[in-house]
N, C-alpha and C positions, 0 to 999 in steps of 0.2 A: 504494499500500499504506500502510495506517495505521501510524503510528509507535507503538512499545509506550509503555505508560504507565509512570510511575516505579515504580509497584508491581510491573509485569511486569518492568521491568529489574531491579528488587531481587531478585526471585525467580530470575531467570535468573543474577544475580551470585552468589547464595547457593548455587545448584546446582553452579556451577562448582568449589566447594570440596568437593563430594562426589566429584570426580573422583579415582580412585585412584592417578593419576599427576600429577607435577608440571606445572603449566602456567605459561605466561608472562603477567604483566600489565604492559605496557610504560607509560612515562610520558611523554605529550606535554607540550609547554610552550606552544602556541597552537593556535588552530583549524585550521590546515593540517596541522600534525603529528598532530593528533587524526584528521582525515579520512583522512591517509594510512595510520595505523596501522589504522583500522577497515577501510578499503578492502584492507588487506593480510591481513586474516583474523583479527585479534585480537578476542577476544570480549568484553574488558573493558579499561578504561584506568583509570589513576590518575595523580593529579597528583604533582609533585615540588616540595617547597618551595623548594629550591635553584635548580631551573630557573624556578619562577615568580618568585622574587626577581630572578634575572639578567635576566628580560625586561623589568624595570623599572630596571635598571642597579644593582641593589643585591645584597649579600651574603645568604646563606641566614639566615633568622630576622629578616629587617629589614622585613617587611612587616606590616602591621596585620591584623587579622581581617577587616575589611570589604575590604581589597585582596585578600586570599587568597580570600574567597567570590567576589569580582568576577572574578577569574580563573577559578575554577572553573565559573562560569557560561558563560564563553566555550567551555570545553572540553565541558561538557554539551550547549550549544547546537549544536556542531558535528557531532555524530553521534547516532545512535540505539543505540549499544551503552552498557552500564552504566558509569558513571564513579564512582570513589572518589576520596578526597583525602588527601594528607598534611595533617593538621590541627595538626601541630606538637605543642606541649603543651597544646592547647586554648585558647592565648591567656589564660591566667590561672591563678593558683595553687589557687584555692578549687574544690572539685567542682561547685558550682552553676554557675561559670562555664564549666567544661568541659561540663556537661550543656546549657548554652545554645548552646555552639558546635556540638554535635551537632544540636540542633533547627535552628539557622540552616542548618547544612550540608544537612539534609533539605529544607529550604525552597529551597535553591539548586538542587535538582534531583539531588544526589548520592544515591547509594545505598549508600555505604560511606565509611569514613574511618579513619584511625589517630589515635591519642593516645599521646604519648611521656611517660616519666617524667623527662625532663630539665628542670631548673628554670630554666635560662637564667642561672644565677648561677655564675661561674667557681670561687668559693670553696666551694660545695656544689652540684655539678652535677646531682646526682640526688635526687629527692624520697626521703624516708624510706619504708620499704616501706609502713607503715601509711597513710600520706597517699596514697601512690601508688596503693594499692588501693582507697582510698576515691574517688579520681578516677575510676578505671576504672569502679567500681560506679555512680558517678552518670552517667558516660557510657553504660554499658550500659543502665541503666534509660531514659534518654532515647532511646537508639537503639529499645528495645522499644516505647516509645510512639509513635514516628513512624508516620504512616500506611502508608510503603512497606516497612517491614520492614529499616532500616537495618542494615548489618553493620559490626560495630565490631571494629577491630584494635587490640591493646594492645602497645606497644612498650617493652622494657627497654633502656636506652641505655647501660649499663655500659660495653661495649667502645668506644663512641665518645667517651668521657669518660676514658679511661686507667684505668678501674676493671676491670681483667683478672681478674674473679672469676666463674668458670663456675657455682660452686654458688650464689652470690647471685643470678646472672642466672636460674637455673633456679627458685630460689625466687620470684623476682618474677614470672616467667611463670606459674608454678602459682597464684600468688595472684591474677593477673589473670584466670585461668582460672575460679577460683571466684567472682570478682567479676563474671563474666558476659560476658568478652569472647569474641568468635566466631572470632577469629584471632589467633595470636601471633607476635611478631617480635622478634628481638634481633639488631640489624645489628651487622656488624663482627666476628661470630664467626671465630677465627682459622684453623680448619681443618675438614675434613670429620668427624673424630672429635667435635669439639664440636658441630657441626650434628646428628650423629646422637644424641649424648647428650641435647640438648635436645629433639629429635623424640620420642625415647623416654620422656621425662620428663613429657610433657603428652599430653592426648587431643584437642586442638582442632588444626585445621590450622595449620602453621607455615609463615610467610612468610620467603623468604630474599632479601637484597637483593644484586643483582649492581652492580658499579661500583668496587669497591676493587681495585687491583692486588695480585695475589698472592692475593687471596681471593674471586675470582669464578669458581666452579668450574662446570664442564659441567653441563647440564641433566641428563643421565643420572646422572651421580654425586650430584647433589642429590636426585633422585628416588630413588635407592637408599638414600639417608641417612635418607629419610622426609619430605622437604620436599614441601609440596603447592602452593605458590604462590610465584612467582619475580618479584620487581619489579625494574625497571632503574635507579631513582633518577634521577640527572642523566646517566647513561652515554650516552644517545642525544643529549641536548642537548650534551653535551660532544663527541660524535663530530661533530655538525653544526658546531660552532664550529671544530674541528679542520680541516675541509674549508674552511670559510670563511677561516681564518687562512692555510691553505696558498696560497689564491688571492691574499690580500693580499700575502703575501711573494713570489709569483711576479711580481706586478706592481711591487713595490718594487725586488726585487733583480734581476730579469731583464728588466724592461720588456716582458714578454710577456703573452699572455692564453690561453694553451693550457688553462686550467681550463674555458673556455667549451665546449671539445670534449667534455667528459665530465660536463658539468653536465646536470640535467634542463632540458629546453626549458619555454618558457612554456605551450605546448599540454600537455605532459606533466602540470604542475601543475594546469592547468585541469581536466584529466580527473579528477583526484583531488576537487577543489572541487566539480565538478558531479555528481559520482557520487551 
C-alpha cells in the first residue's frame, strides 16, 4: 500500500479537528513510541518539547531549532500518520524568525505545529499581546503558504508562568484566532469552568493538555466543556520513565528482576516495529 503524501496527511490532520467530540493526540518521544502509538490506533501524533529534550539528556527548552527538527524527522519517518510538533516559541523573538520555523517544520515533513507566546526571559515571561499576535500572524501566513496546508496552533502561556489571569488569556487566544491560528491552546487552565469559559470565548478548536496533577480531567468532561483536541505533553514519557525507575529500584534494593515478568518481550516490540 502506498504511503500517504504530506498533503494527504495534512488534509487528514485538519479534518480531525472537525470532529464534534474531543479526540486524543499522543506525544511520542522516539521512533519506537511513535510506531506503538500509531499501531494502537491513534490517528495523529505530536511531539513534546520536554520529552524531546530529555532524550538528549537536557531540560525542556534547551534544544536548538535544528535539534528539534531532527527529532521531528525521526517521528515523521517512523509512521504514516500525520505528525505535528511542539515548536516552542518559534526559536526567536521576531515574527520573521517564527515564520521561518514554520517553513522549516513543513520541510521536515510535519503537518502542524504550535507556537507559544513565552519569551524565555524569566523577568518578562510572556510577550506583550501586540508582539505575540504579530508573531502568530507571521506563523499563520507561513503556514498558509506551505504546499501541504500546515495546521497552526497558537498557545497562550500565562498559566505556565504564574500569570493566573483568565481574562488576559482569553484576550490573547481571541487575538491569535484573528491572526489566523487554526487551533488555540492555553496550557495549565485550573479547572473545568475555566476550560469551558475559554472554549465558549473562541470559535476555533481548543486543545487541552493532559499531564499536570490535579488538572488532567477525564476526556468526557473535557468534551462536555467544549474541548476538541487533547494532547498528552510529557505524560507518556514520564510514565515510561516511572516503569524504568521502578525496575532500577527493584534491582538495587531487592536484588531481584521480577520486572522482567511483566515487561514487553523482544518479539512484542519487534511486532510493532515491523508493522
